C-alpha positions as CSV (number, residue, x, y, z in Angstrom):
1,M,7.3,-8.8,-3.6
2,D,3.7,-9.0,-2.9
3,I,1.9,-11.8,-1.8
4,V,-1.9,-12.6,-2.0
5,I,-3.0,-15.8,-0.5
6,V,-6.9,-16.6,-2.3
7,T,-8.5,-19.2,0.1
8,G,-12.1,-20.4,0.6
9,F,-14.1,-23.4,0.1
10,L,-14.9,-25.7,-2.3
11,G,-16.6,-23.9,-5.4
12,G,-16.5,-20.3,-3.9
13,G,-14.9,-19.0,-7.0
14,K,-11.6,-18.4,-6.6
15,T,-9.9,-19.9,-9.7
16,S,-11.9,-17.0,-11.7
17,T,-10.6,-14.3,-9.0
18,L,-7.2,-15.7,-9.6
19,N,-7.4,-14.9,-13.5
20,Y,-8.9,-11.5,-12.8
21,L,-5.8,-10.6,-10.6
22,I,-2.9,-12.1,-13.2
23,Q,-4.8,-9.9,-15.8
24,D,-4.7,-6.9,-13.8
25,A,-1.1,-7.5,-12.6
26,L,0.2,-7.4,-16.2
27,D,-1.8,-4.5,-17.2
28,R,0.2,-2.9,-14.4
29,D,3.4,-4.2,-16.0
30,L,3.4,-6.5,-13.2
31,K,5.6,-9.3,-13.3
32,P,2.9,-12.1,-11.6
33,A,3.9,-15.8,-10.4
34,V,1.0,-18.6,-9.1
35,I,1.1,-21.4,-6.7
36,I,-2.3,-23.4,-7.3
37,N,-2.9,-26.2,-5.0
38,E,-5.4,-28.8,-5.6
39,F,-6.2,-31.9,-2.9
40,G,-6.3,-34.5,-5.4
41,A,-3.8,-36.1,-7.7
42,K,-4.7,-34.2,-10.7
43,N,-4.4,-30.2,-10.7
44,V,-7.7,-29.0,-12.1
45,D,-7.5,-25.5,-11.6
46,A,-4.2,-24.8,-13.0
47,Q,-5.8,-25.8,-16.5
48,L,-8.0,-23.2,-15.9
49,V,-5.7,-20.1,-15.7
50,T,-6.0,-18.4,-18.8
51,E,-2.9,-16.4,-19.0
52,D,0.8,-17.6,-19.7
53,V,2.2,-16.9,-16.0
54,K,5.0,-18.7,-14.2
55,M,3.3,-21.2,-12.2
56,A,4.1,-23.9,-9.3
57,L,1.7,-27.0,-9.0
58,L,0.8,-28.6,-5.9
59,T,-0.9,-31.8,-6.2
60,N,-2.1,-35.2,-3.7
61,G,-2.5,-33.0,-0.6
62,C,-3.3,-30.3,1.3
63,I,-1.4,-26.7,1.3
64,C,-1.7,-26.2,5.0
65,C,-0.3,-29.8,6.1
66,D,0.8,-32.7,3.6
67,L,2.5,-30.0,0.9
68,K,3.3,-26.8,3.2
69,A,7.2,-27.3,3.1
70,D,6.6,-27.4,-0.6
71,V,5.0,-24.0,-0.5
72,S,8.3,-22.5,1.1
73,Q,10.5,-24.2,-1.4
74,Q,8.5,-22.8,-4.4
75,L,8.2,-19.8,-2.7
76,H,12.3,-19.2,-2.6
77,E,12.6,-21.0,-6.1
78,L,10.2,-18.4,-7.5
79,Y,12.1,-15.6,-5.9
80,L,15.5,-16.9,-7.0
81,A,14.7,-17.5,-10.6
82,H,12.1,-15.1,-11.6
83,Q,11.9,-12.0,-9.3
84,P,8.3,-11.3,-9.4
85,D,6.2,-8.6,-7.9
86,I,3.7,-10.1,-7.2
87,V,2.9,-14.3,-6.0
88,L,-0.6,-15.1,-5.9
89,I,-1.5,-18.4,-4.3
90,E,-4.5,-20.5,-4.9
91,C,-5.4,-22.8,-1.5
92,S,-7.2,-25.9,-1.7
93,G,-10.8,-26.0,-1.0
94,A,-10.1,-27.8,2.4
95,A,-7.0,-25.6,3.3
96,H,-6.6,-24.0,6.6
97,P,-5.3,-20.7,5.7
98,V,-3.6,-19.6,8.8
99,E,-0.9,-22.4,8.0
100,V,-0.2,-21.2,4.9
101,F,-0.2,-17.6,5.9
102,D,2.8,-19.2,8.1
103,A,4.4,-21.1,5.1
104,C,5.0,-18.1,3.5
105,M,6.9,-16.4,6.6
106,T,10.1,-18.3,5.4
107,P,12.9,-16.9,7.3
108,V,14.9,-16.5,4.3
109,L,12.3,-14.3,2.5
110,A,10.1,-12.6,4.9
111,P,12.3,-9.3,4.8
112,Y,11.8,-9.2,1.2
113,I,7.8,-9.8,1.6
114,Q,6.8,-5.8,1.5
115,D,2.8,-7.1,1.7
116,L,0.8,-10.2,2.5
117,K,-2.9,-10.4,2.2
118,M,-5.5,-13.1,2.3
119,L,-8.6,-13.2,0.3
120,G,-11.7,-15.0,1.8
121,I,-14.0,-15.9,-1.4
122,I,-17.8,-16.8,-0.6
123,D,-20.2,-18.7,-2.6
124,A,-23.0,-16.0,-1.2
125,A,-25.9,-19.0,-1.6
126,A,-23.7,-21.5,0.1
127,Y,-23.0,-19.4,3.0
128,D,-26.4,-18.6,3.2
129,S,-27.3,-22.3,3.8
130,R,-24.1,-23.2,5.6
131,D,-26.7,-24.4,8.6
132,A,-27.2,-27.3,6.6
133,L,-23.6,-28.4,6.3
134,P,-21.5,-30.7,9.1
135,E,-20.1,-28.6,12.0
136,T,-16.8,-29.7,10.6
137,I,-17.2,-27.6,7.5
138,Q,-18.8,-25.1,9.4
139,N,-15.9,-24.1,11.5
140,L,-13.5,-24.5,8.9
141,M,-15.4,-22.4,6.6
142,D,-15.0,-20.0,9.5
143,E,-11.5,-20.7,9.5
144,Q,-10.9,-19.6,6.0
145,I,-12.7,-16.0,6.7
146,R,-11.5,-14.8,10.3
147,Y,-8.3,-13.7,9.3
148,C,-8.5,-12.7,5.5
149,S,-7.5,-9.1,4.6
150,H,-10.3,-9.1,2.3
151,L,-13.9,-10.7,1.8
152,I,-15.0,-11.6,-1.9
153,V,-18.6,-12.5,-1.7
154,N,-18.8,-14.0,-4.6
155,K,-21.8,-15.2,-7.2
156,I,-24.3,-12.3,-6.1
157,D,-26.2,-12.5,-9.4
158,L,-27.3,-16.3,-8.3
159,M,-29.4,-14.8,-5.2
160,E,-32.2,-12.4,-3.9
161,S,-31.9,-9.2,-3.2
162,E,-33.7,-10.0,0.1
163,Q,-31.0,-13.3,0.7
164,L,-27.9,-11.3,-0.8
165,L,-28.6,-8.4,2.5
166,A,-29.2,-11.3,5.0
167,V,-25.5,-12.9,4.0
168,V,-24.0,-9.6,3.8
169,Q,-25.7,-8.1,7.4
170,T,-24.6,-11.8,8.9
171,L,-21.1,-11.5,7.6
172,Q,-20.9,-7.8,8.9
173,Q,-22.0,-9.1,12.1
174,Q,-19.7,-12.0,12.5
175,Y,-16.2,-10.3,10.7
176,P,-16.9,-6.1,11.4
177,D,-13.3,-5.8,10.8
178,I,-12.9,-7.3,7.5
179,P,-13.9,-5.0,4.1
180,Y,-15.9,-6.8,1.8
181,I,-16.3,-6.6,-1.7
182,L,-19.4,-7.8,-3.6
183,T,-19.2,-9.6,-7.5
184,R,-20.6,-12.3,-9.7
185,Y,-17.9,-13.9,-11.2
186,G,-14.7,-13.2,-8.9
187,E,-14.2,-9.6,-10.6
188,I,-11.9,-7.8,-8.9
189,T,-8.7,-5.4,-9.2
190,L,-5.4,-5.2,-7.2
191,Q,-6.7,-1.2,-6.3
192,E,-9.5,-2.6,-5.1
193,I,-7.9,-5.1,-1.8
194,Q,-4.9,-2.5,-1.2
195,S,-4.3,-2.5,2.3
196,T,-5.9,-0.3,4.6
197,A,-4.3,-1.6,7.6
198,E,-1.3,-0.2,9.6
199,Y,2.3,-1.1,7.7
200,R,4.8,0.5,9.8
201,I,8.8,0.3,9.2
202,S,11.7,1.4,11.5
203,E,15.4,0.7,11.8
204,R,15.0,-2.8,13.7
205,T,11.4,-3.7,13.3
206,S,8.6,-4.1,11.4
207,V,4.9,-4.9,11.8
208,H,2.4,-6.1,9.5
209,H,-1.1,-6.2,10.2
210,H,-3.8,-8.6,8.0
211,G,-7.1,-9.2,9.4
212,H,-6.7,-9.5,13.1
213,L,-3.2,-11.9,11.7
214,S,-0.3,-10.2,11.3
215,H,3.6,-10.4,11.5
216,L,6.6,-8.8,13.0
217,L,9.9,-8.9,11.7
218,Y,12.7,-8.3,14.9
219,E,16.5,-7.5,13.7
220,F,18.9,-8.5,15.7
221,E,22.2,-6.2,16.3
222,S,24.3,-8.4,18.2
223,P,24.8,-12.0,19.3
224,I,23.0,-12.8,22.4
225,Q,22.4,-15.6,25.3
226,Q,20.5,-18.9,24.4
227,S,18.7,-19.1,27.9
228,A,17.8,-15.4,27.6
229,L,16.1,-16.2,24.2
230,I,14.2,-19.5,25.8
231,E,13.0,-17.2,28.7
232,G,11.9,-14.7,26.5
233,L,9.8,-16.5,24.2
234,K,8.3,-18.3,26.9
235,R,6.7,-14.6,28.1
236,L,5.2,-13.8,24.7
237,K,1.6,-13.8,24.0
238,G,-1.3,-14.4,21.4
239,V,1.9,-15.7,19.2
240,Y,1.7,-19.0,16.6
241,R,5.0,-18.7,15.1
242,I,8.2,-17.6,15.3
243,K,11.6,-18.7,13.0
244,G,13.9,-16.8,12.0
245,F,18.0,-16.9,12.4
246,V,19.6,-15.4,15.7
247,Y,23.6,-15.5,16.7
248,F,24.6,-16.9,20.0
249,K,27.5,-15.8,22.1
250,D,30.0,-18.3,21.7
251,Y,28.9,-19.7,18.8
252,E,30.8,-18.9,15.2
253,T,27.6,-19.5,13.0
254,P,24.0,-18.6,13.1
255,Y,21.3,-20.7,14.3
256,V,17.9,-21.5,12.6
257,V,15.1,-20.4,15.4
258,Q,11.8,-22.7,15.1
259,Y,8.9,-21.9,18.0
260,L,5.8,-23.0,18.3
261,P,3.7,-22.7,21.5
262,G,5.9,-25.4,24.1
263,Q,7.8,-26.6,21.1
264,L,11.4,-24.7,20.3
265,E,13.8,-25.8,18.2
266,L,17.0,-24.5,17.4
267,K,19.7,-25.8,14.9
268,P,23.2,-24.7,13.3
269,C,23.3,-22.9,10.0
270,P,25.4,-23.6,8.0
271,I,25.4,-20.3,6.1
272,E,26.0,-16.7,6.7
273,M,22.4,-15.6,7.8
274,S,20.9,-12.0,8.8
275,P,19.9,-12.3,12.4
276,Y,16.2,-12.0,13.0
277,L,12.8,-13.3,13.6
278,V,10.0,-13.4,12.5
279,V,6.7,-13.9,15.0
280,V,3.4,-14.8,13.6
281,G,0.2,-14.7,15.8
282,H,-3.4,-13.1,16.0
283,D,-3.9,-9.5,17.6
284,L,-0.1,-9.2,18.2
285,N,1.0,-6.8,21.1
286,E,3.9,-5.3,18.9
287,E,5.0,-3.2,22.1
288,D,5.3,-6.0,24.3
289,I,6.7,-8.3,21.7
290,I,9.8,-5.3,20.9
291,E,10.4,-4.5,24.6
292,T,10.4,-8.6,25.1
293,L,13.3,-9.5,22.0
294,D,15.2,-5.8,23.6
295,I,15.3,-7.3,26.9
296,V,16.6,-10.7,25.5
297,E,19.2,-9.1,23.1
298,F,20.4,-5.9,25.4
299,S,20.2,-8.3,28.8
300,S,22.3,-10.6,27.4
């Protein structure tokens, strides 16, 4: 299945964009599902979704921290119960999208995710006046943009041409590698956000880039030594997160691997799982990572 994360600061027009994407998916005879996060106790945005699609609501917390585990659970439930072709995730305006991306990379579902995009919805006028906002908000807005696969510069009808041109020029200077689309009401289609980034599948690894954030799926063919894995993880650079399943020599059951830089958790898994690791990071050097994990496997 495909996943599209819709992120952006408060009031940018995320729900309008979501509605256009839902309708376009239905027009293409695809089966969409939706996960919507509202920071408060009530989910207002869910009431604004126009189509009758399978929906999961996450309220009273932020999708990137308090409710991060719920995202993974909802994705599992949606996949198992409904087999959607595409899942659209609308983040709260306070969300840090890197964490949402990480929540989507659940070890069980990662091999079945064909494409994962992150759309940054930008209120053009609000971005133009961002210097008046507190520094913490400016930093949040920057983080909501820098890892996106596409930028949706919205509400352009509310700006003068010269102002809009200045906003576009600033975005191009700050984020030169991210394509952008100009809209009035978030009116985009799935075809407009087709990934132009590299997506390569080989027998044992696949690499998917979107923006500067990417993930790599590495599949093991044989059990490994625990000490070799620990040493290998220490050598990896630019990695935010690693998760998955491995079989260790001298142990019959697989182990769940959860890794953050400086933190490693290994727990026995009660069910049989294919052995693989999902590596998430910034500007990943896939050749180095594959070489390192090859050494972990074949030196064991």
